[in-house]
Legacy VTK file of the C-alpha trace (Angstrom):
# vtk DataFile Version 3.0
C-alpha trace
ASCII
DATASET POLYDATA
POINTS 399 float
77.946 100.176 110.335
79.114 103.797 110.682
82.097 105.146 108.729
84.295 105.248 111.859
83.316 101.669 112.754
84.054 100.524 109.200
87.497 102.120 109.297
88.270 100.520 112.667
87.175 97.067 111.508
89.080 97.247 108.211
92.142 98.450 110.136
91.817 95.459 112.460
91.433 93.160 109.441
94.649 94.560 107.908
96.646 94.067 111.137
95.218 90.594 111.761
95.937 89.521 108.164
99.549 90.691 108.482
100.040 88.861 111.782
98.492 85.729 110.288
100.716 85.544 107.190
103.800 86.318 109.312
103.602 82.814 110.784
104.807 81.409 107.455
108.147 83.198 107.880
108.716 83.699 111.608
110.606 80.395 111.959
113.139 81.107 109.233
115.658 83.156 111.280
115.719 80.538 114.076
116.264 77.426 111.940
119.936 77.074 113.040
118.851 77.212 116.696
116.171 74.599 116.033
118.815 72.366 114.408
120.947 72.550 117.570
117.974 71.843 119.858
116.745 68.881 117.835
120.285 67.632 117.079
119.671 67.571 113.326
121.645 69.024 110.367
120.856 72.639 109.513
120.011 71.500 105.976
117.195 69.332 107.371
115.480 72.368 108.875
114.649 73.457 105.327
111.944 70.799 105.491
110.372 72.679 108.413
110.412 75.970 106.520
109.075 74.254 103.402
106.278 72.540 105.320
104.675 75.900 106.132
104.561 76.761 102.412
103.070 73.371 101.524
100.502 73.805 104.276
99.671 77.286 102.996
99.041 76.007 99.452
96.801 73.218 100.787
94.980 75.666 103.049
94.244 77.982 100.135
92.432 75.225 98.261
90.909 73.313 101.192
90.071 75.987 103.779
89.597 79.359 102.071
86.503 78.263 100.062
84.723 77.614 103.389
84.225 81.375 103.701
81.631 81.213 100.913
79.217 78.967 102.829
80.155 79.607 106.485
80.140 82.791 108.492
83.586 84.305 107.970
83.858 85.564 111.539
83.552 82.014 112.859
85.994 80.626 110.290
88.602 83.319 111.041
88.279 82.911 114.807
88.555 79.112 114.596
91.628 79.287 112.354
93.351 81.679 114.768
92.522 79.282 117.627
94.033 76.265 115.829
97.015 78.393 114.708
97.745 79.458 118.281
97.526 75.892 119.590
99.789 74.621 116.779
102.437 77.232 117.640
102.317 76.313 121.333
102.683 72.627 120.467
105.584 73.434 118.126
107.343 75.160 121.029
107.452 71.738 122.707
108.871 70.000 119.631
111.727 67.498 120.003
111.592 65.614 116.674
111.938 66.706 113.042
108.798 64.939 111.764
106.789 66.443 114.616
107.941 69.926 113.605
107.272 69.266 109.896
103.713 68.169 110.674
103.011 71.191 112.842
104.677 73.427 110.259
102.106 72.251 107.713
99.269 72.991 110.153
100.699 76.454 110.886
100.939 77.187 107.152
97.382 76.003 106.503
95.961 78.125 109.331
97.972 81.148 108.154
95.578 81.294 105.181
93.470 83.393 107.521
95.230 86.226 105.679
93.269 85.270 102.548
90.026 84.859 104.512
90.483 88.314 106.025
91.280 89.886 102.662
87.971 88.661 101.258
86.130 89.697 104.438
87.618 93.202 104.335
86.311 93.719 100.808
82.906 92.387 101.869
82.756 94.933 104.700
83.939 97.849 102.548
83.966 96.931 98.820
86.581 99.410 97.590
89.967 99.080 95.990
91.408 101.161 98.841
90.308 98.428 101.263
92.184 95.830 99.218
95.188 98.166 99.320
95.003 98.569 103.104
94.719 94.826 103.782
97.365 94.128 101.145
99.706 96.545 102.913
99.112 94.708 106.183
99.905 91.361 104.558
103.026 92.720 102.874
104.231 94.235 106.157
103.681 90.898 107.864
105.786 89.097 105.249
108.581 91.672 105.230
108.829 92.133 109.010
108.188 88.550 110.174
111.808 87.415 109.936
113.060 90.506 111.766
110.525 90.219 114.602
111.028 86.464 114.877
114.745 87.039 115.308
114.251 89.788 117.913
111.874 87.663 119.999
114.173 84.638 119.722
117.128 86.721 120.946
115.108 87.607 124.033
113.304 84.349 124.795
114.877 81.629 122.643
113.095 79.997 119.697
110.682 78.084 121.924
109.829 81.220 123.883
109.327 83.092 120.613
106.778 80.480 119.484
104.980 80.718 122.830
104.703 84.523 122.516
103.418 84.304 118.927
101.056 81.444 119.829
99.513 83.435 122.693
99.122 86.395 120.335
97.194 84.190 117.885
94.894 82.993 120.696
94.294 86.640 121.620
93.417 87.335 117.966
90.926 84.440 118.045
89.078 86.191 120.887
89.449 89.646 119.314
88.060 88.376 115.994
84.879 87.218 117.715
84.510 90.610 119.365
85.474 92.940 116.491
84.459 91.293 113.223
80.818 91.698 112.185
78.466 88.770 111.743
77.631 88.612 108.047
75.001 86.108 106.982
76.146 83.927 104.109
73.918 84.025 101.043
75.158 80.770 99.581
74.396 77.312 100.935
76.722 74.572 99.743
78.366 71.529 101.264
82.130 71.356 101.630
82.254 68.721 98.890
80.221 70.934 96.541
82.578 73.853 97.198
85.670 71.837 96.280
84.099 70.173 93.228
82.936 73.583 92.014
86.413 75.129 91.901
87.441 73.845 88.458
84.143 74.822 86.744
84.371 78.219 88.470
87.795 78.825 86.961
86.581 77.850 83.483
83.424 79.966 83.740
85.024 83.319 84.539
87.228 84.883 81.899
88.023 87.753 84.268
89.538 85.286 86.730
91.692 83.649 84.040
92.990 87.048 82.867
93.744 88.081 86.465
95.545 84.783 87.110
97.734 85.258 84.025
98.658 88.822 84.987
99.248 88.044 88.671
101.343 84.997 87.811
103.627 87.123 85.626
104.636 89.646 88.285
104.817 87.215 91.213
107.090 85.021 89.113
109.247 88.133 88.555
109.090 89.002 92.258
110.209 85.541 93.421
112.783 85.151 90.645
114.452 88.475 91.433
114.447 88.234 95.218
115.942 84.731 95.321
118.549 85.545 92.660
119.335 88.935 94.215
120.601 87.254 97.384
122.908 85.080 95.259
124.065 88.051 93.175
125.010 90.441 95.983
126.688 87.747 98.094
129.094 86.779 95.305
132.098 88.721 93.932
132.635 91.571 93.372
129.996 92.786 95.864
130.429 89.961 98.430
127.882 91.263 100.915
127.463 89.352 104.165
124.136 87.561 104.811
123.042 90.320 107.210
123.967 93.044 104.707
122.126 91.221 101.924
119.113 90.786 104.184
118.959 94.533 104.761
117.941 94.928 101.106
114.611 93.475 102.155
113.879 96.712 103.998
113.922 98.480 100.633
110.898 96.350 99.789
108.927 98.185 102.463
108.686 101.065 99.992
106.139 98.982 98.122
103.745 99.427 101.036
103.576 103.136 100.265
101.857 102.327 96.981
99.337 99.758 98.222
96.488 101.975 99.455
96.873 104.685 96.730
96.854 101.934 94.101
93.501 100.731 95.414
92.074 104.244 95.234
93.405 104.684 91.689
91.816 101.366 90.691
88.480 102.677 92.011
88.885 105.965 90.125
90.525 105.037 86.811
90.047 101.278 86.569
92.228 98.299 87.441
93.645 97.854 83.936
95.306 101.269 83.911
96.896 100.717 87.337
98.072 97.226 86.349
99.660 98.635 83.179
101.501 101.288 85.194
102.574 98.596 87.655
104.121 96.473 84.910
105.835 99.611 83.600
107.440 100.353 86.994
108.410 96.701 87.394
110.103 96.675 83.998
111.895 99.944 84.741
113.183 98.577 88.036
114.501 95.431 86.345
116.168 97.566 83.659
118.022 99.529 86.376
119.210 96.250 87.906
120.395 95.045 84.496
122.286 98.205 83.537
123.897 98.810 86.973
124.449 95.300 88.377
127.173 96.225 90.898
126.020 99.612 92.167
124.444 99.219 95.613
122.541 102.496 95.230
121.175 101.400 91.838
120.209 97.995 93.242
118.239 99.657 96.050
116.546 101.952 93.496
115.740 99.001 91.242
114.306 96.994 94.150
112.120 99.938 95.201
110.822 100.392 91.648
109.953 96.773 90.954
108.388 96.357 94.414
106.275 99.487 93.858
105.196 98.088 90.504
104.373 94.629 91.833
102.386 95.921 94.829
100.419 98.399 92.683
99.483 95.790 90.098
98.639 93.237 92.785
96.179 95.513 94.593
94.424 96.489 91.340
94.287 92.867 90.181
92.839 91.624 93.460
90.174 94.318 93.246
89.117 92.848 89.894
88.956 89.297 91.298
86.919 90.306 94.351
84.340 92.072 92.142
83.623 89.036 89.949
81.049 87.268 92.140
80.109 88.450 95.671
78.632 85.022 96.497
81.854 83.130 95.727
84.599 85.582 96.687
86.520 83.086 98.811
86.473 80.365 96.153
87.529 82.829 93.439
90.270 84.233 95.646
91.432 80.722 96.554
91.844 79.848 92.875
93.650 83.095 92.160
96.044 82.786 95.116
96.745 79.101 94.437
98.016 79.836 90.933
99.655 83.048 92.176
101.760 81.248 94.791
102.347 78.402 92.346
104.023 80.863 89.960
106.004 82.240 92.891
107.235 78.741 93.701
108.328 78.270 90.073
110.279 81.528 90.289
111.989 80.473 93.520
112.997 77.111 92.041
114.104 78.512 88.681
116.146 81.439 90.050
119.233 79.480 91.192
119.267 77.472 87.937
119.010 80.530 85.672
121.577 82.367 87.767
124.006 79.437 87.617
123.819 79.092 83.820
123.170 82.645 82.627
124.204 84.870 85.547
122.496 88.012 86.796
121.900 89.239 83.250
119.895 86.071 82.529
117.701 86.755 85.559
117.076 90.342 84.459
116.326 89.471 80.819
113.908 86.725 81.937
112.184 89.192 84.253
111.947 91.807 81.506
110.405 89.239 79.165
107.816 88.348 81.812
107.052 92.044 82.443
106.560 92.585 78.710
104.342 89.493 78.510
102.172 90.702 81.383
102.058 94.236 80.007
101.083 92.947 76.556
98.339 90.732 78.020
97.007 93.683 80.000
97.095 95.843 76.839
95.169 93.181 74.877
92.324 93.634 77.339
91.715 96.909 75.486
90.411 94.865 72.554
86.601 94.638 72.365
86.655 90.834 72.490
88.823 90.532 75.584
87.044 93.317 77.429
83.685 91.755 76.597
84.795 88.459 78.133
85.842 90.164 81.374
82.839 92.492 81.583
80.391 89.682 80.774
82.015 87.490 83.431
81.498 90.160 86.098
78.055 91.244 84.862
76.726 87.658 84.855
77.815 87.221 88.468
76.200 90.490 89.528
72.919 89.503 87.829
72.886 86.243 89.767
LINES 1 400
399 0 1 2 3 4 5 6 7 8 9 10 11 12 13 14 15 16 17 18 19 20 21 22 23 24 25 26 27 28 29 30 31 32 33 34 35 36 37 38 39 40 41 42 43 44 45 46 47 48 49 50 51 52 53 54 55 56 57 58 59 60 61 62 63 64 65 66 67 68 69 70 71 72 73 74 75 76 77 78 79 80 81 82 83 84 85 86 87 88 89 90 91 92 93 94 95 96 97 98 99 100 101 102 103 104 105 106 107 108 109 110 111 112 113 114 115 116 117 118 119 120 121 122 123 124 125 126 127 128 129 130 131 132 133 134 135 136 137 138 139 140 141 142 143 144 145 146 147 148 149 150 151 152 153 154 155 156 157 158 159 160 161 162 163 164 165 166 167 168 169 170 171 172 173 174 175 176 177 178 179 180 181 182 183 184 185 186 187 188 189 190 191 192 193 194 195 196 197 198 199 200 201 202 203 204 205 206 207 208 209 210 211 212 213 214 215 216 217 218 219 220 221 222 223 224 225 226 227 228 229 230 231 232 233 234 235 236 237 238 239 240 241 242 243 244 245 246 247 248 249 250 251 252 253 254 255 256 257 258 259 260 261 262 263 264 265 266 267 268 269 270 271 272 273 274 275 276 277 278 279 280 281 282 283 284 285 286 287 288 289 290 291 292 293 294 295 296 297 298 299 300 301 302 303 304 305 306 307 308 309 310 311 312 313 314 315 316 317 318 319 320 321 322 323 324 325 326 327 328 329 330 331 332 333 334 335 336 337 338 339 340 341 342 343 344 345 346 347 348 349 350 351 352 353 354 355 356 357 358 359 360 361 362 363 364 365 366 367 368 369 370 371 372 373 374 375 376 377 378 379 380 381 382 383 384 385 386 387 388 389 390 391 392 393 394 395 396 397 398
Protein backbone atom coordinates (compact mmCIF):
# COMPACT_ATOMS: atom_id res chain seq x y z
CA UNK A 1 0.00 0.00 0.00
CA UNK A 2 1.43 3.39 -1.04
CA UNK A 3 1.93 6.21 1.47
CA UNK A 4 -1.00 8.21 0.04
CA UNK A 5 -3.25 5.13 0.17
CA UNK A 6 -2.20 4.44 3.76
CA UNK A 7 -3.01 8.01 4.79
CA UNK A 8 -6.42 7.83 3.09
CA UNK A 9 -7.30 4.52 4.74
CA UNK A 10 -6.17 5.61 8.22
CA UNK A 11 -8.14 8.85 7.75
CA UNK A 12 -11.22 6.80 6.86
CA UNK A 13 -10.62 4.58 9.90
CA UNK A 14 -10.46 7.66 12.18
CA UNK A 15 -13.72 9.11 10.79
CA UNK A 16 -15.52 5.75 10.87
CA UNK A 17 -14.38 5.10 14.46
CA UNK A 18 -15.68 8.51 15.55
CA UNK A 19 -19.04 7.97 13.86
CA UNK A 20 -19.29 4.52 15.43
CA UNK A 21 -18.67 5.61 19.04
CA UNK A 22 -21.03 8.58 18.59
CA UNK A 23 -23.98 6.18 18.62
CA UNK A 24 -23.45 5.67 22.36
CA UNK A 25 -24.29 9.33 23.00
CA UNK A 26 -26.52 10.51 20.15
CA UNK A 27 -29.73 9.60 22.02
CA UNK A 28 -28.93 11.57 25.15
CA UNK A 29 -30.17 15.02 24.01
CA UNK A 30 -33.50 13.57 22.80
CA UNK A 31 -34.41 11.54 25.90
CA UNK A 32 -37.15 14.03 26.96
CA UNK A 33 -38.72 13.78 23.49
CA UNK A 34 -38.57 9.99 23.66
CA UNK A 35 -40.31 10.12 27.07
CA UNK A 36 -43.18 12.13 25.55
CA UNK A 37 -43.49 9.79 22.54
CA UNK A 38 -43.48 6.63 24.63
CA UNK A 39 -45.59 8.18 27.42
CA UNK A 40 -43.05 7.27 30.11
CA UNK A 41 -41.37 9.34 32.88
CA UNK A 42 -38.23 11.19 31.83
CA UNK A 43 -36.37 9.39 34.63
CA UNK A 44 -37.13 6.05 32.95
CA UNK A 45 -35.29 7.12 29.80
CA UNK A 46 -32.06 6.87 31.80
CA UNK A 47 -32.43 3.13 31.32
CA UNK A 48 -32.23 3.66 27.55
CA UNK A 49 -29.08 5.75 27.85
CA UNK A 50 -27.59 3.25 30.29
CA UNK A 51 -28.38 0.30 28.04
CA UNK A 52 -25.99 1.59 25.37
CA UNK A 53 -23.16 1.68 27.93
CA UNK A 54 -23.96 -1.84 29.15
CA UNK A 55 -24.05 -3.04 25.56
CA UNK A 56 -20.71 -1.36 24.88
CA UNK A 57 -19.04 -3.10 27.84
CA UNK A 58 -20.43 -6.48 26.72
CA UNK A 59 -19.36 -5.81 23.14
CA UNK A 60 -15.81 -5.05 24.22
CA UNK A 61 -15.46 -8.47 25.83
CA UNK A 62 -17.63 -10.54 23.48
CA UNK A 63 -17.12 -8.98 20.04
CA UNK A 64 -13.77 -7.17 19.91
CA UNK A 65 -11.67 -10.36 20.38
CA UNK A 66 -13.17 -11.69 17.12
CA UNK A 67 -10.78 -9.39 15.25
CA UNK A 68 -7.89 -11.66 16.24
CA UNK A 69 -9.21 -14.72 14.37
CA UNK A 70 -11.49 -13.18 11.70
CA UNK A 71 -10.73 -10.75 8.94
CA UNK A 72 -11.22 -7.31 10.48
CA UNK A 73 -12.74 -5.83 7.33
CA UNK A 74 -15.57 -8.36 7.45
CA UNK A 75 -16.11 -7.89 11.19
CA UNK A 76 -16.22 -4.08 10.88
CA UNK A 77 -18.58 -4.16 7.90
CA UNK A 78 -20.94 -6.63 9.60
CA UNK A 79 -21.03 -4.59 12.81
CA UNK A 80 -21.88 -1.42 10.87
CA UNK A 81 -24.67 -3.35 9.09
CA UNK A 82 -26.21 -4.58 12.36
CA UNK A 83 -25.73 -1.11 13.92
CA UNK A 84 -27.60 0.56 11.07
CA UNK A 85 -30.48 -1.93 11.24
CA UNK A 86 -30.71 -1.53 15.04
CA UNK A 87 -30.96 2.26 14.69
CA UNK A 88 -33.69 1.97 12.06
CA UNK A 89 -35.63 -0.44 14.28
CA UNK A 90 -35.19 1.91 17.25
CA UNK A 91 -36.77 4.69 15.18
CA UNK A 92 -39.94 2.59 15.17
CA UNK A 93 -39.88 2.03 18.94
CA UNK A 94 -43.10 2.36 20.97
CA UNK A 95 -42.18 0.57 24.22
CA UNK A 96 -39.50 1.15 26.86
CA UNK A 97 -38.23 -2.45 26.98
CA UNK A 98 -38.00 -2.50 23.19
CA UNK A 99 -35.83 0.62 23.27
CA UNK A 100 -33.66 -0.74 26.11
CA UNK A 101 -33.00 -3.94 24.16
CA UNK A 102 -32.09 -2.09 20.99
CA UNK A 103 -30.00 0.35 23.02
CA UNK A 104 -27.89 -2.59 24.21
CA UNK A 105 -27.46 -3.80 20.62
CA UNK A 106 -26.49 -0.29 19.46
CA UNK A 107 -23.91 -0.05 22.26
CA UNK A 108 -22.45 -3.47 21.46
CA UNK A 109 -22.13 -2.67 17.75
CA UNK A 110 -20.57 0.72 18.55
CA UNK A 111 -17.48 -1.22 19.67
CA UNK A 112 -16.52 -0.98 16.02
CA UNK A 113 -14.56 2.02 17.29
CA UNK A 114 -12.27 -0.40 19.16
CA UNK A 115 -12.06 -2.76 16.17
CA UNK A 116 -11.07 0.15 13.92
CA UNK A 117 -8.48 1.41 16.39
CA UNK A 118 -6.72 -1.95 16.33
CA UNK A 119 -7.06 -2.16 12.53
CA UNK A 120 -5.59 1.32 12.05
CA UNK A 121 -2.48 0.34 14.01
CA UNK A 122 -2.22 -2.88 11.99
CA UNK A 123 -2.28 -0.89 8.74
CA UNK A 124 0.22 1.73 9.95
CA UNK A 125 1.88 0.68 13.24
CA UNK A 126 2.83 4.12 14.58
CA UNK A 127 1.88 6.10 17.63
CA UNK A 128 0.71 8.90 15.31
CA UNK A 129 -1.88 6.50 13.87
CA UNK A 130 -3.20 5.79 17.36
CA UNK A 131 -3.34 9.56 17.89
CA UNK A 132 -5.28 10.14 14.67
CA UNK A 133 -7.85 7.42 15.37
CA UNK A 134 -8.03 8.50 19.01
CA UNK A 135 -8.79 12.05 17.87
CA UNK A 136 -11.59 10.73 15.67
CA UNK A 137 -13.08 8.78 18.58
CA UNK A 138 -12.81 11.74 20.94
CA UNK A 139 -14.46 14.03 18.38
CA UNK A 140 -17.27 11.52 17.99
CA UNK A 141 -17.87 11.45 21.75
CA UNK A 142 -17.69 15.22 22.19
CA UNK A 143 -19.81 16.16 19.15
CA UNK A 144 -22.39 13.35 19.24
CA UNK A 145 -24.78 15.10 21.62
CA UNK A 146 -24.61 18.35 19.65
CA UNK A 147 -25.21 16.68 16.27
CA UNK A 148 -27.95 14.46 17.68
CA UNK A 149 -29.74 17.54 18.95
CA UNK A 150 -29.36 19.41 15.64
CA UNK A 151 -30.73 16.48 13.61
CA UNK A 152 -33.59 15.98 16.07
CA UNK A 153 -34.54 19.66 15.79
CA UNK A 154 -34.83 19.21 12.03
CA UNK A 155 -36.38 15.75 11.75
CA UNK A 156 -37.56 14.72 15.22
CA UNK A 157 -35.89 11.98 17.27
CA UNK A 158 -37.19 9.20 15.04
CA UNK A 159 -36.01 11.00 11.92
CA UNK A 160 -32.63 11.57 13.56
CA UNK A 161 -32.27 7.81 14.17
CA UNK A 162 -33.22 7.09 10.56
CA UNK A 163 -30.55 9.51 9.27
CA UNK A 164 -27.87 8.03 11.55
CA UNK A 165 -28.98 4.47 10.73
CA UNK A 166 -28.70 5.09 6.98
CA UNK A 167 -25.25 6.60 7.56
CA UNK A 168 -24.16 3.41 9.36
CA UNK A 169 -25.43 1.27 6.46
CA UNK A 170 -23.43 3.49 4.09
CA UNK A 171 -20.36 2.93 6.29
CA UNK A 172 -20.93 -0.84 6.07
CA UNK A 173 -20.62 -0.61 2.28
CA UNK A 174 -17.73 1.88 2.43
CA UNK A 175 -15.81 -0.38 4.84
CA UNK A 176 -15.95 -3.24 2.34
CA UNK A 177 -14.67 -0.95 -0.39
CA UNK A 178 -11.99 1.02 1.49
CA UNK A 179 -10.52 -1.22 4.19
CA UNK A 180 -7.80 -3.64 3.07
CA UNK A 181 -8.15 -7.40 3.35
CA UNK A 182 -5.60 -8.53 5.91
CA UNK A 183 -5.17 -12.26 6.39
CA UNK A 184 -5.36 -13.30 10.02
CA UNK A 185 -2.33 -15.16 11.32
CA UNK A 186 -4.08 -16.72 14.28
CA UNK A 187 -6.65 -19.51 14.11
CA UNK A 188 -8.80 -19.90 17.20
CA UNK A 189 -12.42 -20.67 17.93
CA UNK A 190 -14.66 -18.08 19.55
CA UNK A 191 -14.70 -20.14 22.74
CA UNK A 192 -10.89 -20.32 22.79
CA UNK A 193 -10.68 -16.54 22.35
CA UNK A 194 -12.93 -15.85 25.33
CA UNK A 195 -11.33 -18.48 27.58
CA UNK A 196 -7.90 -17.07 26.72
CA UNK A 197 -8.64 -13.55 27.94
CA UNK A 198 -7.88 -14.11 31.64
CA UNK A 199 -4.57 -15.97 31.01
CA UNK A 200 -3.63 -13.24 28.51
CA UNK A 201 -4.08 -10.57 31.16
CA UNK A 202 -1.98 -12.51 33.67
CA UNK A 203 0.77 -13.25 31.14
CA UNK A 204 1.55 -9.69 30.06
CA UNK A 205 2.99 -7.34 32.65
CA UNK A 206 2.93 -4.51 30.11
CA UNK A 207 -0.84 -4.87 29.81
CA UNK A 208 -1.32 -4.79 33.60
CA UNK A 209 0.82 -1.64 33.91
CA UNK A 210 -1.09 0.03 31.06
CA UNK A 211 -4.42 -0.91 32.64
CA UNK A 212 -3.38 0.62 35.98
CA UNK A 213 -2.23 3.86 34.36
CA UNK A 214 -5.23 4.16 32.03
CA UNK A 215 -7.65 3.43 34.85
CA UNK A 216 -6.18 6.28 36.92
CA UNK A 217 -6.74 9.06 34.38
CA UNK A 218 -10.09 7.83 33.05
CA UNK A 219 -11.33 7.68 36.64
CA UNK A 220 -10.17 11.30 36.99
CA UNK A 221 -11.78 12.23 33.66
CA UNK A 222 -15.18 10.75 34.57
CA UNK A 223 -15.06 11.98 38.17
CA UNK A 224 -14.33 15.57 37.14
CA UNK A 225 -16.75 15.83 34.24
CA UNK A 226 -19.73 14.47 36.18
CA UNK A 227 -18.95 16.58 39.26
CA UNK A 228 -18.19 19.67 37.17
CA UNK A 229 -21.78 19.77 35.90
CA UNK A 230 -23.01 19.65 39.51
CA UNK A 231 -20.51 22.29 40.63
CA UNK A 232 -21.20 24.95 38.00
CA UNK A 233 -24.98 24.51 38.14
CA UNK A 234 -25.12 25.22 41.88
CA UNK A 235 -24.62 28.54 43.73
CA UNK A 236 -22.79 30.84 43.38
CA UNK A 237 -22.21 30.10 39.67
CA UNK A 238 -25.72 28.74 38.90
CA UNK A 239 -25.12 28.13 35.21
CA UNK A 240 -28.04 26.88 33.14
CA UNK A 241 -27.85 23.35 31.66
CA UNK A 242 -27.04 24.77 28.21
CA UNK A 243 -24.32 27.03 29.64
CA UNK A 244 -22.84 24.14 31.60
CA UNK A 245 -22.94 21.96 28.50
CA UNK A 246 -20.90 24.52 26.59
CA UNK A 247 -17.94 23.65 28.83
CA UNK A 248 -17.78 20.40 26.91
CA UNK A 249 -16.52 22.34 23.90
CA UNK A 250 -13.43 23.21 25.92
CA UNK A 251 -12.70 19.49 25.89
CA UNK A 252 -12.18 19.68 22.14
CA UNK A 253 -8.79 21.22 22.91
CA UNK A 254 -7.66 17.75 23.91
CA UNK A 255 -7.93 16.70 20.27
CA UNK A 256 -5.09 19.07 19.43
CA UNK A 257 -2.74 16.91 21.48
CA UNK A 258 -3.80 13.48 20.21
CA UNK A 259 -1.73 13.14 17.02
CA UNK A 260 1.39 14.98 18.36
CA UNK A 261 1.29 12.75 21.44
CA UNK A 262 1.45 9.69 19.21
CA UNK A 263 4.45 11.10 17.35
CA UNK A 264 6.18 11.94 20.64
CA UNK A 265 5.54 8.39 21.88
CA UNK A 266 7.24 7.09 18.72
CA UNK A 267 10.20 9.44 19.19
CA UNK A 268 10.80 9.58 22.96
CA UNK A 269 8.86 6.60 24.30
CA UNK A 270 5.40 6.17 25.78
CA UNK A 271 6.52 6.46 29.40
CA UNK A 272 7.80 10.01 28.98
CA UNK A 273 4.59 11.15 27.26
CA UNK A 274 2.43 9.45 29.90
CA UNK A 275 4.41 11.18 32.66
CA UNK A 276 3.90 14.57 31.00
CA UNK A 277 0.21 13.74 30.57
CA UNK A 278 -0.23 13.05 34.28
CA UNK A 279 1.63 16.29 35.00
CA UNK A 280 -0.77 18.34 32.83
CA UNK A 281 -3.76 16.53 34.33
CA UNK A 282 -2.59 17.32 37.86
CA UNK A 283 -1.92 20.95 36.94
CA UNK A 284 -5.40 21.30 35.48
CA UNK A 285 -6.99 19.85 38.62
CA UNK A 286 -4.90 22.21 40.77
CA UNK A 287 -6.27 25.20 38.81
CA UNK A 288 -9.81 23.94 39.39
CA UNK A 289 -9.10 23.55 43.11
CA UNK A 290 -7.53 26.98 43.63
CA UNK A 291 -10.05 28.94 41.48
CA UNK A 292 -13.34 27.05 41.94
CA UNK A 293 -15.67 29.92 40.94
CA UNK A 294 -13.76 31.60 38.13
CA UNK A 295 -15.28 30.61 34.78
CA UNK A 296 -12.06 31.49 32.94
CA UNK A 297 -10.00 29.37 35.35
CA UNK A 298 -12.46 26.48 35.02
CA UNK A 299 -12.13 26.56 31.23
CA UNK A 300 -8.31 26.66 31.57
CA UNK A 301 -8.37 23.78 34.04
CA UNK A 302 -10.63 21.70 31.78
CA UNK A 303 -8.34 22.32 28.80
CA UNK A 304 -5.26 21.30 30.80
CA UNK A 305 -6.64 18.09 32.25
CA UNK A 306 -8.19 17.09 28.91
CA UNK A 307 -4.85 17.71 27.16
CA UNK A 308 -3.15 15.58 29.79
CA UNK A 309 -5.66 12.74 29.61
CA UNK A 310 -5.67 12.58 25.80
CA UNK A 311 -1.85 12.66 25.61
CA UNK A 312 -1.43 9.88 28.16
CA UNK A 313 -4.19 7.82 26.56
CA UNK A 314 -2.63 7.87 23.09
CA UNK A 315 0.82 6.92 24.44
CA UNK A 316 -0.65 4.17 26.62
CA UNK A 317 -2.66 2.66 23.78
CA UNK A 318 0.48 2.62 21.65
CA UNK A 319 2.13 0.46 24.32
CA UNK A 320 -0.82 -1.96 24.44
CA UNK A 321 -1.01 -2.35 20.66
CA UNK A 322 2.72 -3.21 20.49
CA UNK A 323 2.53 -6.08 22.99
CA UNK A 324 1.42 -8.88 20.65
CA UNK A 325 0.50 -8.32 16.96
CA UNK A 326 -1.36 -11.65 16.85
CA UNK A 327 -3.70 -10.77 19.74
CA UNK A 328 -4.15 -7.01 19.42
CA UNK A 329 -7.95 -7.14 19.60
CA UNK A 330 -8.00 -9.37 22.68
CA UNK A 331 -5.38 -7.22 24.44
CA UNK A 332 -7.23 -4.05 23.52
CA UNK A 333 -10.53 -5.56 24.67
CA UNK A 334 -9.07 -6.30 28.09
CA UNK A 335 -7.55 -2.84 28.35
CA UNK A 336 -10.73 -1.02 27.30
CA UNK A 337 -12.95 -3.16 29.54
CA UNK A 338 -11.03 -2.15 32.66
CA UNK A 339 -10.63 1.38 31.30
CA UNK A 340 -14.38 1.93 30.93
CA UNK A 341 -14.96 0.08 34.20
CA UNK A 342 -12.85 2.71 35.99
CA UNK A 343 -14.77 5.41 34.14
CA UNK A 344 -18.04 3.94 35.40
CA UNK A 345 -16.70 3.97 38.97
CA UNK A 346 -15.81 7.65 38.56
CA UNK A 347 -19.27 8.50 37.23
CA UNK A 348 -20.97 6.70 40.13
CA UNK A 349 -18.64 8.07 42.81
CA UNK A 350 -18.69 11.72 41.65
CA UNK A 351 -22.15 12.68 42.99
CA UNK A 352 -21.45 10.93 46.32
CA UNK A 353 -18.07 12.61 46.85
CA UNK A 354 -19.50 15.95 45.78
CA UNK A 355 -22.44 15.62 48.17
CA UNK A 356 -20.27 14.81 51.20
CA UNK A 357 -17.04 16.68 50.52
CA UNK A 358 -17.94 19.30 47.90
CA UNK A 359 -15.89 20.41 44.92
CA UNK A 360 -12.70 20.43 46.97
CA UNK A 361 -13.20 16.73 47.73
CA UNK A 362 -13.50 16.00 44.01
CA UNK A 363 -10.30 17.92 43.25
CA UNK A 364 -8.27 16.36 46.07
CA UNK A 365 -9.41 12.87 45.02
CA UNK A 366 -8.41 13.63 41.43
CA UNK A 367 -5.02 14.96 42.52
CA UNK A 368 -4.42 11.81 44.56
CA UNK A 369 -5.25 9.66 41.53
CA UNK A 370 -2.96 11.76 39.30
CA UNK A 371 -0.13 11.35 41.80
CA UNK A 372 -0.79 7.61 42.01
CA UNK A 373 -0.68 7.24 38.24
CA UNK A 374 2.39 9.46 37.96
CA UNK A 375 4.17 7.47 40.69
CA UNK A 376 3.31 4.15 39.00
CA UNK A 377 4.61 5.49 35.70
CA UNK A 378 7.80 6.69 37.44
CA UNK A 379 8.32 3.25 39.03
CA UNK A 380 8.55 1.83 35.52
CA UNK A 381 12.00 3.46 35.48
CA UNK A 382 13.16 0.77 37.91
CA UNK A 383 15.07 -2.11 36.27
CA UNK A 384 12.62 -4.70 37.60
CA UNK A 385 9.47 -3.02 36.33
CA UNK A 386 10.98 -2.13 32.98
CA UNK A 387 12.22 -5.69 32.56
CA UNK A 388 8.70 -7.02 33.11
CA UNK A 389 7.27 -4.72 30.44
CA UNK A 390 10.10 -5.20 27.94
CA UNK A 391 10.09 -8.99 28.41
CA UNK A 392 6.32 -9.05 27.92
CA UNK A 393 6.62 -7.25 24.58
CA UNK A 394 9.78 -9.08 23.46
CA UNK A 395 8.24 -12.52 24.14
CA UNK A 396 5.24 -11.63 21.98
CA UNK A 397 7.44 -10.38 19.15
CA UNK A 398 9.52 -13.59 19.24
CA UNK A 399 6.35 -15.66 18.90
